[in-house]
MIDOSE-1310 file (N, C-alpha, C; in nm, 2 decimals, decimal comma, always signed):
residues 300
mkky	-0,38/-7,82/-3,95/-0,31/-7,81/-3,83/-0,20/-7,70/-3,83; -0,12/-7,70/-3,94/-0,02/-7,60/-3,96/-0,08/-7,46/-3,95; -0,19/-7,45/-4,02/-0,26/-7,32/-4,02/-0,31/-7,28/-3,89; -0,35/-7,37/-3,81/-0,40/-7,34/-3,67/-0,28/-7,30/-3,58
laqi	-0,16/-7,37/-3,60/-0,04/-7,33/-3,52/+0,01/-7,20/-3,55; +0,00/-7,16/-3,68/+0,04/-7,03/-3,73/-0,04/-6,92/-3,67; -0,17/-6,94/-3,66/-0,26/-6,85/-3,60/-0,23/-6,83/-3,45; -0,20/-6,94/-3,38/-0,16/-6,93/-3,24/-0,04/-6,85/-3,22
rrll	+0,07/-6,87/-3,31/+0,19/-6,80/-3,30/+0,17/-6,65/-3,32; +0,08/-6,61/-3,42/+0,06/-6,47/-3,44/-0,01/-6,41/-3,32; -0,10/-6,48/-3,26/-0,18/-6,43/-3,15/-0,09/-6,41/-3,03; +0,01/-6,51/-3,01/+0,10/-6,49/-2,90/+0,20/-6,37/-2,92
hktv	+0,24/-6,36/-3,05/+0,33/-6,25/-3,08/+0,27/-6,11/-3,05; +0,14/-6,10/-3,09/+0,06/-5,97/-3,06/+0,05/-5,95/-2,91; +0,02/-6,06/-2,84/+0,01/-6,05/-2,70/+0,14/-6,00/-2,63; +0,25/-6,06/-2,67/+0,38/-6,02/-2,62/+0,41/-5,88/-2,65
qksn	+0,38/-5,84/-2,78/+0,41/-5,70/-2,82/+0,33/-5,60/-2,74; +0,20/-5,63/-2,71/+0,12/-5,54/-2,63/+0,17/-5,54/-2,49; +0,22/-5,65/-2,44/+0,27/-5,66/-2,30/+0,40/-5,58/-2,29; +0,49/-5,59/-2,39/+0,61/-5,51/-2,40/+0,59/-5,36/-2,40
rkfl	+0,49/-5,33/-2,49/+0,46/-5,18/-2,50/+0,41/-5,13/-2,37; +0,32/-5,21/-2,30/+0,27/-5,16/-2,17/+0,39/-5,14/-2,07; +0,48/-5,24/-2,07/+0,59/-5,24/-1,98/+0,68/-5,12/-2,01; +0,71/-5,10/-2,14/+0,79/-4,99/-2,18/+0,73/-4,85/-2,15
llai	+0,60/-4,84/-2,17/+0,53/-4,72/-2,13/+0,54/-4,69/-1,98; +0,52/-4,80/-1,91/+0,52/-4,79/-1,76/+0,66/-4,75/-1,71; +0,77/-4,81/-1,77/+0,90/-4,77/-1,74/+0,93/-4,63/-1,77; +0,89/-4,59/-1,89/+0,91/-4,45/-1,93/+0,85/-4,35/-1,83
gvll	+0,72/-4,39/-1,79/+0,65/-4,30/-1,70/+0,72/-4,29/-1,57; +0,77/-4,40/-1,52/+0,84/-4,40/-1,39/+0,97/-4,31/-1,40; +1,04/-4,33/-1,51/+1,16/-4,25/-1,53/+1,13/-4,10/-1,54; +1,02/-4,07/-1,61/+0,99/-3,93/-1,62/+0,95/-3,87/-1,48
lili	+0,88/-3,95/-1,40/+0,84/-3,90/-1,27/+0,97/-3,88/-1,18; +1,07/-3,97/-1,19/+1,19/-3,96/-1,11/+1,27/-3,83/-1,16; +1,27/-3,81/-1,29/+1,35/-3,70/-1,35/+1,28/-3,57/-1,31; +1,15/-3,56/-1,32/+1,08/-3,44/-1,28/+1,10/-3,41/-1,13
gami	+1,09/-3,51/-1,05/+1,11/-3,49/-0,91/+1,25/-3,44/-0,87; +1,35/-3,50/-0,94/+1,49/-3,46/-0,92/+1,50/-3,31/-0,96; +1,44/-3,27/-1,08/+1,46/-3,14/-1,12/+1,39/-3,04/-1,03; +1,27/-3,08/-0,98/+1,20/-2,99/-0,88/+1,28/-2,97/-0,76
fshl	+1,34/-3,09/-0,70/+1,42/-3,08/-0,58/+1,54/-3,00/-0,60; +1,61/-3,02/-0,72/+1,73/-2,94/-0,75/+1,70/-2,80/-0,76; +1,58/-2,76/-0,82/+1,55/-2,62/-0,84/+1,52/-2,56/-0,70; +1,44/-2,63/-0,62/+1,41/-2,57/-0,49/+1,53/-2,56/-0,40
fskq	+1,62/-2,66/-0,41/+1,74/-2,65/-0,33/+1,83/-2,54/-0,37; +1,85/-2,54/-0,50/+1,95/-2,44/-0,55/+1,89/-2,30/-0,54; +1,76/-2,28/-0,55/+1,70/-2,15/-0,54/+1,72/-2,09/-0,40; +1,72/-2,18/-0,30/+1,75/-2,13/-0,17/+1,89/-2,08/-0,15
nvia	+1,99/-2,13/-0,23/+2,13/-2,11/-0,21/+2,19/-2,02/-0,32; +2,11/-1,99/-0,42/+2,16/-1,90/-0,53/+2,17/-1,76/-0,48; +2,29/-1,70/-0,50/+2,31/-1,56/-0,45/+2,32/-1,47/-0,57; +2,34/-1,53/-0,69/+2,35/-1,44/-0,81/+2,33/-1,53/-0,94
ling	+2,28/-1,46/-1,04/+2,27/-1,52/-1,17/+2,35/-1,44/-1,27; +2,44/-1,51/-1,34/+2,53/-1,45/-1,44/+2,50/-1,50/-1,58; +2,43/-1,42/-1,66/+2,38/-1,46/-1,79/+2,30/-1,60/-1,78; +2,22/-1,60/-1,67/+2,14/-1,72/-1,65/+2,21/-1,83/-1,57
epit	+2,34/-1,83/-1,55/+2,41/-1,93/-1,48/+2,41/-1,90/-1,33; +2,35/-1,99/-1,25/+2,34/-1,96/-1,10/+2,47/-1,97/-1,03; +2,49/-1,88/-0,93/+2,61/-1,89/-0,84/+2,55/-1,91/-0,70; +2,60/-2,01/-0,64/+2,55/-2,04/-0,50/+2,65/-1,99/-0,40
aaql	+2,59/-1,98/-0,27/+2,68/-1,94/-0,16/+2,79/-2,03/-0,14; +2,76/-2,16/-0,16/+2,87/-2,26/-0,14/+2,98/-2,25/-0,24; +2,95/-2,21/-0,36/+3,05/-2,19/-0,47/+3,14/-2,07/-0,43; +3,08/-1,96/-0,38/+3,15/-1,84/-0,34/+3,24/-1,87/-0,22
qeki	+3,19/-1,95/-0,13/+3,26/-1,98/-0,01/+3,38/-2,07/-0,04; +3,36/-2,16/-0,13/+3,48/-2,25/-0,17/+3,58/-2,16/-0,24; +3,54/-2,07/-0,33/+3,64/-1,98/-0,39/+3,72/-1,90/-0,30; +3,65/-1,84/-0,20/+3,71/-1,76/-0,10/+3,81/-1,84/-0,02
seyp	+3,78/-1,96/+0,01/+3,87/-2,05/+0,09/+4,00/-2,08/+0,02; +4,01/-2,06/-0,11/+4,13/-2,08/-0,18/+4,23/-1,97/-0,17; +4,18/-1,85/-0,12/+4,27/-1,73/-0,11/+4,34/-1,73/+0,02; +4,44/-1,64/+0,03/+4,52/-1,62/+0,16/+4,43/-1,57/+0,27
dfyr	+4,48/-1,57/+0,39/+4,41/-1,53/+0,51/+4,36/-1,38/+0,50; +4,44/-1,29/+0,44/+4,40/-1,15/+0,44/+4,28/-1,13/+0,35; +4,26/-1,21/+0,24/+4,15/-1,20/+0,15/+4,03/-1,26/+0,22; +4,04/-1,37/+0,29/+3,93/-1,43/+0,36/+3,87/-1,33/+0,47
qyak	+3,96/-1,26/+0,53/+3,92/-1,16/+0,63/+3,84/-1,04/+0,56; +3,90/-1,00/+0,44/+3,84/-0,90/+0,36/+3,70/-0,94/+0,31; +3,69/-1,07/+0,27/+3,56/-1,12/+0,23/+3,46/-1,12/+0,34; +3,50/-1,15/+0,46/+3,42/-1,16/+0,58/+3,36/-1,02/+0,61
elpq	+3,45/-0,92/+0,60/+3,41/-0,78/+0,63/+3,33/-0,72/+0,52; +3,36/-0,75/+0,39/+3,29/-0,70/+0,28/+3,24/-0,81/+0,18; +3,14/-0,88/+0,22/+3,09/-0,99/+0,14/+3,04/-0,95/+0,00; +2,98/-0,83/-0,01/+2,93/-0,78/-0,13/+3,05/-0,76/-0,23
qald	+3,16/-0,71/-0,18/+3,27/-0,69/-0,27/+3,34/-0,82/-0,31; +3,34/-0,92/-0,22/+3,39/-1,05/-0,26/+3,30/-1,11/-0,37; +3,17/-1,09/-0,35/+3,08/-1,15/-0,46/+3,10/-1,07/-0,59; +3,12/-0,94/-0,59/+3,15/-0,87/-0,71/+3,28/-0,92/-0,78
dyin	+3,38/-0,95/-0,69/+3,51/-1,00/-0,75/+3,48/-1,13/-0,82; +3,40/-1,22/-0,76/+3,37/-1,35/-0,82/+3,29/-1,33/-0,95; +3,19/-1,24/-0,94/+3,11/-1,22/-1,06/+3,20/-1,17/-1,18; +3,29/-1,08/-1,15/+3,38/-1,03/-1,25/+3,46/-1,14/-1,31
eqli	+3,51/-1,23/-1,23/+3,59/-1,35/-1,28/+3,50/-1,44/-1,36; +3,38/-1,46/-1,32/+3,29/-1,55/-1,40/+3,25/-1,49/-1,53; +3,23/-1,36/-1,54/+3,20/-1,29/-1,66/+3,32/-1,31/-1,76; +3,44/-1,29/-1,71/+3,56/-1,31/-1,80/+3,57/-1,46/-1,84
yqka	+3,54/-1,55/-1,75/+3,55/-1,69/-1,78/+3,44/-1,73/-1,89; +3,32/-1,68/-1,87/+3,22/-1,71/-1,97/+3,26/-1,67/-2,11; +3,32/-1,55/-2,12/+3,36/-1,50/-2,25/+3,48/-1,58/-2,30; +3,58/-1,61/-2,21/+3,69/-1,68/-2,25/+3,66/-1,82/-2,30
hkfs	+3,56/-1,88/-2,23/+3,52/-2,02/-2,26/+3,48/-2,04/-2,41; +3,43/-1,94/-2,47/+3,39/-1,94/-2,61/+3,51/-1,96/-2,70; +3,62/-1,92/-2,65/+3,75/-1,92/-2,73/+3,83/-2,04/-2,69; +3,78/-2,13/-2,60/+3,87/-2,24/-2,55/+3,93/-2,33/-2,66
pryr	+3,87/-2,36/-2,77/+3,94/-2,44/-2,87/+4,07/-2,37/-2,92; +4,07/-2,24/-2,92/+4,19/-2,17/-2,97/+4,31/-2,19/-2,88; +4,28/-2,21/-2,75/+4,39/-2,21/-2,65/+4,41/-2,35/-2,59; +4,34/-2,45/-2,64/+4,34/-2,58/-2,58/+4,48/-2,64/-2,58
akin	+4,55/-2,64/-2,69/+4,69/-2,70/-2,69/+4,78/-2,64/-2,59; +4,77/-2,50/-2,58/+4,86/-2,43/-2,49/+4,82/-2,47/-2,34; +4,69/-2,47/-2,32/+4,65/-2,50/-2,18/+4,69/-2,65/-2,14; +4,67/-2,74/-2,24/+4,70/-2,88/-2,21/+4,85/-2,89/-2,18
kqls	+4,93/-2,82/-2,25/+5,08/-2,82/-2,22/+5,11/-2,77/-2,08; +5,04/-2,67/-2,04/+5,07/-2,61/-1,91/+5,01/-2,71/-1,80; +4,90/-2,77/-1,83/+4,84/-2,87/-1,73/+4,93/-2,99/-1,72; +4,99/-3,03/-1,83/+5,08/-3,14/-1,82/+5,20/-3,11/-1,73
ryrr	+5,26/-2,99/-1,75/+5,37/-2,95/-1,67/+5,33/-2,94/-1,52; +5,21/-2,89/-1,50/+5,16/-2,87/-1,36/+5,14/-3,01/-1,29; +5,08/-3,10/-1,37/+5,06/-3,24/-1,31/+5,20/-3,30/-1,27; +5,30/-3,28/-1,36/+5,43/-3,33/-1,33/+5,48/-3,27/-1,20
elli	+5,48/-3,14/-1,19/+5,53/-3,07/-1,07/+5,45/-3,12/-0,94; +5,32/-3,13/-0,96/+5,23/-3,17/-0,84/+5,26/-3,31/-0,80; +5,28/-3,40/-0,90/+5,32/-3,54/-0,87/+5,45/-3,55/-0,79; +5,55/-3,47/-0,83/+5,68/-3,47/-0,76/+5,66/-3,42/-0,62
keyl	+5,59/-3,31/-0,61/+5,56/-3,25/-0,47/+5,49/-3,35/-0,38; +5,39/-3,41/-0,43/+5,31/-3,50/-0,34/+5,39/-3,63/-0,30; +5,47/-3,68/-0,40/+5,55/-3,79/-0,37/+5,66/-3,76/-0,27; +5,73/-3,65/-0,29/+5,83/-3,62/-0,19/+5,78/-3,59/-0,05
edqv	+5,67/-3,52/-0,04/+5,61/-3,49/+0,09/+5,56/-3,62/+0,16; +5,51/-3,72/+0,08/+5,46/-3,84/+0,14/+5,57/-3,95/+0,17; +5,66/-3,96/+0,07/+5,76/-4,07/+0,08/+5,90/-4,03/+0,14; +5,93/-3,91/+0,13/+6,07/-3,86/+0,17/+6,07/-3,77/+0,29
lsti	+5,98/-3,68/+0,29/+5,99/-3,57/+0,39/+5,89/-3,58/+0,51; +5,79/-3,67/+0,50/+5,68/-3,67/+0,60/+5,72/-3,71/+0,74; +5,83/-3,78/+0,75/+5,87/-3,83/+0,88/+5,97/-3,74/+0,95; +6,01/-3,63/+0,89/+6,11/-3,54/+0,95/+6,05/-3,46/+1,06
qvtq	+6,11/-3,46/+1,17/+6,07/-3,38/+1,29/+6,18/-3,30/+1,34; +6,14/-3,20/+1,42/+6,24/-3,11/+1,49/+6,24/-3,14/+1,64; +6,35/-3,18/+1,69/+6,36/-3,21/+1,84/+6,38/-3,09/+1,92; +6,35/-3,10/+2,05/+6,37/-2,99/+2,15/+6,51/-2,95/+2,15
eelk	+6,60/-3,05/+2,14/+6,75/-3,02/+2,15/+6,79/-2,94/+2,03; +6,73/-2,96/+1,91/+6,77/-2,89/+1,79/+6,71/-2,74/+1,81; +6,60/-2,73/+1,87/+6,54/-2,59/+1,89/+6,63/-2,51/+1,98; +6,68/-2,57/+2,09/+6,77/-2,51/+2,19/+6,90/-2,47/+2,12
tyyn	+6,96/-2,56/+2,04/+7,08/-2,53/+1,98/+7,07/-2,42/+1,88; +6,97/-2,41/+1,80/+6,95/-2,30/+1,71/+6,93/-2,17/+1,78; +6,85/-2,18/+1,88/+6,82/-2,05/+1,96/+6,94/-1,99/+2,02; +7,02/-2,08/+2,09/+7,14/-2,03/+2,16/+7,25/-1,98/+2,06
shln	+7,25/-2,03/+1,94/+7,35/-1,99/+1,84/+7,31/-1,87/+1,75; +7,18/-1,83/+1,77/+7,13/-1,72/+1,69/+7,05/-1,62/+1,78; +7,10/-1,59/+1,90/+7,03/-1,50/+1,99/+7,00/-1,37/+1,93; +7,09/-1,31/+1,85/+7,07/-1,18/+1,79/+6,95/-1,17/+1,70
dfll	+6,92/-1,29/+1,64/+6,80/-1,29/+1,55/+6,67/-1,28/+1,63; +6,67/-1,30/+1,76/+6,55/-1,29/+1,84/+6,54/-1,17/+1,93; +6,63/-1,07/+1,89/+6,62/-0,94/+1,97/+6,51/-0,86/+1,91; +6,41/-0,83/+2,00/+6,30/-0,75/+1,96/+6,33/-0,60/+1,99
perl	+6,31/-0,52/+1,89/+6,34/-0,38/+1,91/+6,23/-0,31/+2,00; +6,26/-0,19/+2,04/+6,16/-0,12/+2,12/+6,03/-0,10/+2,04; +5,92/-0,12/+2,11/+5,79/-0,11/+2,04/+5,69/-0,03/+2,13; +5,58/+0,01/+2,06/+5,48/+0,07/+2,14/+5,34/+0,06/+2,06
hlye	+5,24/+0,07/+2,14/+5,10/+0,06/+2,08/+5,06/+0,20/+2,04; +5,02/+0,22/+1,92/+4,99/+0,36/+1,87/+4,84/+0,37/+1,82; +4,78/+0,48/+1,86/+4,65/+0,51/+1,81/+4,64/+0,64/+1,74; +4,55/+0,66/+1,65/+4,54/+0,79/+1,58/+4,39/+0,83/+1,55
ivvp	+4,37/+0,96/+1,54/+4,25/+1,01/+1,48/+4,29/+1,10/+1,37; +4,22/+1,08/+1,25/+4,26/+1,16/+1,13/+4,13/+1,24/+1,09; +4,15/+1,37/+1,08/+4,05/+1,46/+1,03/+4,09/+1,54/+0,92; +4,00/+1,60/+0,84/+4,04/+1,67/+0,72/+4,10/+1,81/+0,74
tqes	+4,08/+1,88/+0,86/+4,13/+2,01/+0,87/+4,21/+2,03/+1,00; +4,29/+2,13/+1,00/+4,37/+2,17/+1,12/+4,28/+2,21/+1,24; +4,18/+2,28/+1,20/+4,08/+2,33/+1,30/+4,01/+2,22/+1,37; +3,97/+2,12/+1,29/+3,90/+2,00/+1,35/+3,99/+1,93/+1,45
aeni	+4,12/+1,91/+1,41/+4,22/+1,84/+1,49/+4,24/+1,91/+1,62; +4,26/+2,04/+1,61/+4,29/+2,12/+1,74/+4,17/+2,12/+1,83; +4,05/+2,12/+1,77/+3,93/+2,11/+1,85/+3,92/+1,97/+1,93; +3,96/+1,87/+1,86/+3,96/+1,73/+1,92/+4,06/+1,73/+2,03
ikrl	+4,18/+1,78/+2,01/+4,28/+1,78/+2,12/+4,23/+1,85/+2,24; +4,15/+1,96/+2,23/+4,09/+2,03/+2,34/+3,99/+1,94/+2,41; +3,91/+1,87/+2,33/+3,81/+1,78/+2,39/+3,87/+1,67/+2,47; +3,98/+1,62/+2,41/+4,05/+1,51/+2,48/+4,11/+1,56/+2,61
slge	+4,16/+1,68/+2,61/+4,22/+1,73/+2,74/+4,11/+1,75/+2,84; +3,98/+1,76/+2,80/+3,87/+1,77/+2,89/+3,82/+1,64/+2,94; +3,87/+1,53/+2,88/+3,84/+1,40/+2,93/+3,76/+1,31/+2,83; +3,73/+1,36/+2,71/+3,65/+1,27/+2,62/+3,74/+1,15/+2,58
dfge	+3,67/+1,04/+2,55/+3,74/+0,92/+2,52/+3,80/+0,92/+2,38; +3,93/+0,89/+2,37/+4,00/+0,89/+2,24/+3,93/+0,79/+2,14; +3,91/+0,66/+2,19/+3,85/+0,56/+2,10/+3,72/+0,59/+2,05; +3,63/+0,66/+2,13/+3,50/+0,69/+2,09/+3,50/+0,80/+1,98
iakk	+3,59/+0,90/+2,00/+3,60/+1,01/+1,90/+3,65/+0,95/+1,77; +3,75/+0,85/+1,78/+3,80/+0,79/+1,66/+3,70/+0,72/+1,58; +3,61/+0,64/+1,65/+3,51/+0,57/+1,58/+3,40/+0,66/+1,51; +3,37/+0,77/+1,57/+3,27/+0,86/+1,52/+3,32/+0,96/+1,42
esqg	+3,45/+1,01/+1,44/+3,49/+1,12/+1,35/+3,61/+1,10/+1,27; +3,69/+1,00/+1,30/+3,82/+0,98/+1,23/+3,79/+0,93/+1,09; +3,88/+0,97/+1,00/+3,87/+0,93/+0,86/+3,99/+0,83/+0,83; +4,06/+0,78/+0,93/+4,17/+0,69/+0,91/+4,12/+0,55/+0,89
sake	+4,22/+0,47/+0,85/+4,19/+0,33/+0,82/+4,15/+0,25/+0,94; +4,19/+0,30/+1,06/+4,17/+0,22/+1,19/+4,05/+0,28/+1,26; +3,96/+0,35/+1,19/+3,85/+0,41/+1,25/+3,76/+0,31/+1,33; +3,73/+0,20/+1,27/+3,64/+0,10/+1,33/+3,70/+0,04/+1,45
kggd	+3,83/+0,05/+1,47/+3,90/-0,01/+1,58/+3,94/+0,09/+1,68; +3,87/+0,20/+1,68/+3,90/+0,31/+1,77/+4,03/+0,38/+1,75; +4,08/+0,37/+1,63/+4,20/+0,44/+1,59/+4,33/+0,35/+1,62; +4,31/+0,22/+1,66/+4,42/+0,14/+1,69/+4,50/+0,10/+1,57
lgii	+4,63/+0,14/+1,57/+4,72/+0,11/+1,46/+4,80/-0,01/+1,49; +4,79/-0,07/+1,61/+4,86/-0,18/+1,64/+5,00/-0,15/+1,70; +5,09/-0,25/+1,70/+5,22/-0,23/+1,75/+5,32/-0,17/+1,65; +5,38/-0,07/+1,69/+5,48/+0,00/+1,60/+5,62/-0,02/+1,65
vrgq	+5,71/-0,06/+1,56/+5,85/-0,09/+1,59/+5,93/+0,03/+1,55; +6,04/+0,05/+1,62/+6,13/+0,16/+1,58/+6,18/+0,13/+1,44; +6,17/+0,23/+1,35/+6,21/+0,21/+1,22/+6,10/+0,21/+1,12; +5,97/+0,20/+1,17/+5,86/+0,20/+1,09/+5,81/+0,34/+1,05
lmpe	+5,83/+0,44/+1,14/+5,78/+0,57/+1,12/+5,88/+0,66/+1,06; +5,84/+0,78/+1,01/+5,93/+0,88/+0,96/+6,02/+0,92/+1,08; +6,15/+0,94/+1,05/+6,25/+0,97/+1,16/+6,20/+1,08/+1,25; +6,15/+1,19/+1,19/+6,12/+1,31/+1,28/+6,00/+1,27/+1,37
leai	+5,90/+1,19/+1,31/+5,78/+1,16/+1,39/+5,82/+1,05/+1,49; +5,91/+0,96/+1,45/+5,95/+0,85/+1,54/+6,01/+0,90/+1,67; +6,10/+1,00/+1,65/+6,17/+1,06/+1,76/+6,07/+1,12/+1,87; +5,96/+1,18/+1,82/+5,86/+1,24/+1,91/+5,78/+1,13/+1,97
vfsm	+5,73/+1,04/+1,90/+5,64/+0,93/+1,95/+5,71/+0,84/+2,05; +5,84/+0,81/+2,02/+5,91/+0,72/+2,12/+5,96/+0,79/+2,24; +5,94/+0,92/+2,24/+5,98/+1,00/+2,36/+5,86/+1,01/+2,45; +5,74/+0,97/+2,41/+5,62/+0,99/+2,49/+5,60/+0,87/+2,58
ksgd	+5,52/+0,89/+2,68/+5,49/+0,79/+2,78/+5,36/+0,72/+2,75; +5,34/+0,60/+2,81/+5,21/+0,53/+2,79/+5,09/+0,62/+2,83; +4,99/+0,63/+2,74/+4,88/+0,71/+2,77/+4,89/+0,86/+2,73; +5,01/+0,90/+2,68/+5,03/+1,04/+2,64/+4,96/+1,06/+2,50
ilgk	+4,90/+1,18/+2,49/+4,85/+1,23/+2,36/+4,94/+1,34/+2,31; +4,98/+1,32/+2,18/+5,07/+1,42/+2,13/+5,00/+1,56/+2,12; +5,07/+1,66/+2,18/+5,00/+1,79/+2,20/+4,99/+1,87/+2,07; +5,06/+1,83/+1,96/+5,05/+1,91/+1,84/+4,99/+1,81/+1,73
vvkt	+4,94/+1,87/+1,63/+4,88/+1,80/+1,52/+4,98/+1,77/+1,41; +4,98/+1,64/+1,36/+5,07/+1,60/+1,26/+5,00/+1,60/+1,12; +5,05/+1,67/+1,03/+4,99/+1,68/+0,89/+5,06/+1,59/+0,80; +4,98/+1,51/+0,72/+5,03/+1,42/+0,61/+4,94/+1,44/+0,49
engf	+4,96/+1,37/+0,39/+4,88/+1,38/+0,27/+4,74/+1,32/+0,29; +4,73/+1,24/+0,40/+4,60/+1,18/+0,44/+4,51/+1,27/+0,53; +4,57/+1,37/+0,58/+4,49/+1,46/+0,67/+4,57/+1,51/+0,79; +4,50/+1,54/+0,89/+4,56/+1,59/+1,02/+4,54/+1,49/+1,13
hilr	+4,65/+1,44/+1,18/+4,66/+1,33/+1,28/+4,67/+1,37/+1,42; +4,59/+1,31/+1,51/+4,61/+1,32/+1,65/+4,66/+1,19/+1,70; +4,77/+1,18/+1,77/+4,83/+1,05/+1,81/+4,83/+1,03/+1,96; +4,81/+0,90/+1,99/+4,81/+0,86/+2,13/+4,89/+0,74/+2,15
vger	+4,98/+0,73/+2,25/+5,06/+0,62/+2,28/+5,00/+0,53/+2,38; +4,99/+0,40/+2,35/+4,94/+0,31/+2,45/+5,05/+0,24/+2,52; +5,04/+0,11/+2,54/+5,15/+0,04/+2,61/+5,28/+0,04/+2,54; +5,39/+0,05/+2,61/+5,52/+0,05/+2,56/+5,59/-0,08/+2,59
fpsq	+5,68/-0,13/+2,50/+5,75/-0,25/+2,52/+5,90/-0,22/+2,50; +5,99/-0,24/+2,60/+6,13/-0,22/+2,58/+6,19/-0,33/+2,49; +6,31/-0,29/+2,44/+6,39/-0,39/+2,36/+6,42/-0,51/+2,45; +6,40/-0,63/+2,39/+6,43/-0,75/+2,47/+6,45/-0,87/+2,37
iqsl	+6,51/-0,98/+2,43/+6,53/-1,10/+2,35/+6,41/-1,19/+2,37; +6,35/-1,24/+2,27/+6,24/-1,34/+2,28/+6,29/-1,46/+2,36; +6,20/-1,51/+2,44/+6,23/-1,64/+2,51/+6,23/-1,75/+2,41; +6,28/-1,87/+2,45/+6,28/-1,99/+2,36/+6,14/-2,03/+2,33
eeat	+6,05/-2,02/+2,43/+5,91/-2,06/+2,41/+5,85/-1,97/+2,30; +5,87/-1,84/+2,31/+5,81/-1,74/+2,22/+5,87/-1,76/+2,07; +6,00/-1,80/+2,07/+6,07/-1,81/+1,94/+6,05/-1,95/+1,88; +5,99/-2,04/+1,95/+5,98/-2,18/+1,90/+5,91/-2,20/+1,77
pnit	+5,79/-2,13/+1,75/+5,73/-2,15/+1,62/+5,81/-2,11/+1,50; +5,88/-2,00/+1,51/+5,97/-1,95/+1,41/+6,09/-2,04/+1,39; +6,15/-2,08/+1,50/+6,27/-2,17/+1,49/+6,23/-2,30/+1,42; +6,11/-2,35/+1,46/+6,07/-2,48/+1,41/+6,06/-2,48/+1,26
kivl	+6,00/-2,37/+1,20/+5,99/-2,35/+1,06/+6,13/-2,35/+0,99; +6,22/-2,27/+1,05/+6,36/-2,26/+1,00/+6,43/-2,39/+1,00; +6,43/-2,46/+1,11/+6,51/-2,59/+1,12/+6,44/-2,70/+1,04; +6,31/-2,70/+1,03/+6,24/-2,80/+0,95/+6,27/-2,78/+0,81
tqkk	+6,28/-2,66/+0,76/+6,31/-2,63/+0,62/+6,45/-2,68/+0,59; +6,55/-2,65/+0,68/+6,69/-2,69/+0,67/+6,70/-2,84/+0,66; +6,63/-2,91/+0,75/+6,64/-3,06/+0,75/+6,57/-3,12/+0,63; +6,46/-3,06/+0,58/+6,40/-3,11/+0,46/+6,49/-3,09/+0,34
rqal	+6,56/-2,98/+0,33/+6,65/-2,96/+0,22/+6,77/-3,06/+0,23; +6,82/-3,08/+0,35/+6,93/-3,18/+0,36/+6,88/-3,32/+0,32; +6,76/-3,36/+0,36/+6,70/-3,49/+0,33/+6,68/-3,50/+0,18; +6,63/-3,40/+0,12/+6,61/-3,40/-0,03/+6,74/-3,41/-0,10
dayv	+6,84/-3,34/-0,06/+6,97/-3,34/-0,13/+7,03/-3,49/-0,12; +7,01/-3,55/+0,00/+7,06/-3,68/+0,02/+6,99/-3,78/-0,07; +6,85/-3,76/-0,08/+6,77/-3,85/-0,15/+6,80/-3,84/-0,30; +6,82/-3,72/-0,35/+6,86/-3,71/-0,49/+6,99/-3,76/-0,52
aklk	+7,09/-3,75/-0,43/+7,22/-3,80/-0,45/+7,21/-3,95/-0,46; +7,13/-4,02/-0,38/+7,11/-4,16/-0,38/+7,05/-4,21/-0,51; +6,95/-4,13/-0,56/+6,89/-4,16/-0,69/+6,99/-4,16/-0,80; +7,08/-4,06/-0,80/+7,18/-4,04/-0,90/+7,28/-4,16/-0,89
edaq	+7,31/-4,20/-0,77/+7,40/-4,31/-0,75/+7,35/-4,44/-0,81; +7,22/-4,46/-0,80/+7,15/-4,59/-0,85/+7,11/-4,58/-0,99; +7,12/-4,46/-1,05/+7,07/-4,44/-1,19/+7,19/-4,44/-1,29; +7,15/-4,45/-1,42/+7,25/-4,43/-1,52/+7,22/-4,30/-1,59
vvih	+7,30/-4,20/-1,56/+7,28/-4,07/-1,62/+7,39/-4,04/-1,72; +7,36/-4,01/-1,84/+7,46/-3,98/-1,95/+7,44/-3,84/-1,99; +7,54/-3,76/-1,98/+7,53/-3,61/-2,01/+7,62/-3,59/-2,13; +7,57/-3,52/-2,23/+7,64/-3,48/-2,35/+7,67/-3,33/-2,34
kekl	+7,79/-3,30/-2,28/+7,82/-3,16/-2,25/+7,83/-3,08/-2,37; +7,87/-3,14/-2,48/+7,89/-3,07/-2,60/+7,76/-3,01/-2,66; +7,65/-3,06/-2,61/+7,52/-3,02/-2,66/+7,47/-2,90/-2,57; +7,53/-2,87/-2,46/+7,49/-2,76/-2,38/+7,50/-2,63/-2,44
gdlq	+7,59/-2,62/-2,54/+7,61/-2,49/-2,61/+7,49/-2,46/-2,70; +7,41/-2,56/-2,73/+7,29/-2,54/-2,81/+7,18/-2,47/-2,74; +7,19/-2,46/-2,60/+7,08/-2,40/-2,53/+7,08/-2,25/-2,55; +6,97/-2,19/-2,56/+6,96/-2,05/-2,58/+6,90/-1,98/-2,45
């Protein structure tokens, strides 16, 4: 009987082992299919978005866009106009990073120290913005008070809209002046022939304020009327310039409405500084601070 029961147990054990092996093989097969499918999907998806490979490492359009978004407005505009250059900048950074990453153990302690300091500063900043400064507002009455007591700060000097065409020779410049006198369009000539930075904008240099130009040139330009083209060529290290004056704006004081954005920033900064000073003073009042002045001489 015992021998018979032992045979049954061995038979059941083999059956269970076979069943477990089948289940294990089935599970492994399913996992492999999921993994392969994910890899294929990832490859197809990333292939559609990869814009560069750096030593085999893919760079996607989303990564580049995220990097560009971290920079100031002027760089974002630059990247929009010259995307290839923005990509080259990112590639250069990645190449340096790949090389530097190989040496990361050497700099780990120094980097961790800096990260610790940064986390501390970031925590303080986020806490103050959220718990101390977030409710501070600037009222309309505060805007008016600041405006009326600082009117001279909102005095806009005389301004004018200036356009230019820049060419490499005196002869070319004089030829263009003749063509303009015959009625050719200043903006079209600028776009086609100018070598100046404002070529694509038809030579538009924007608003010029008194004090921005060289004194001798400023005296001439600000004596011209709207629509006038300077009758003589101006020579600089960049070439020969033909200048045209657009709309002129007399000196005037900004209205409260025009000055409001700037005043709001100023007053808000002042109020936040006052609130922060008051908050720190209260913390000191509630805290136990012991200062050993005799130790200050040890500072180098």
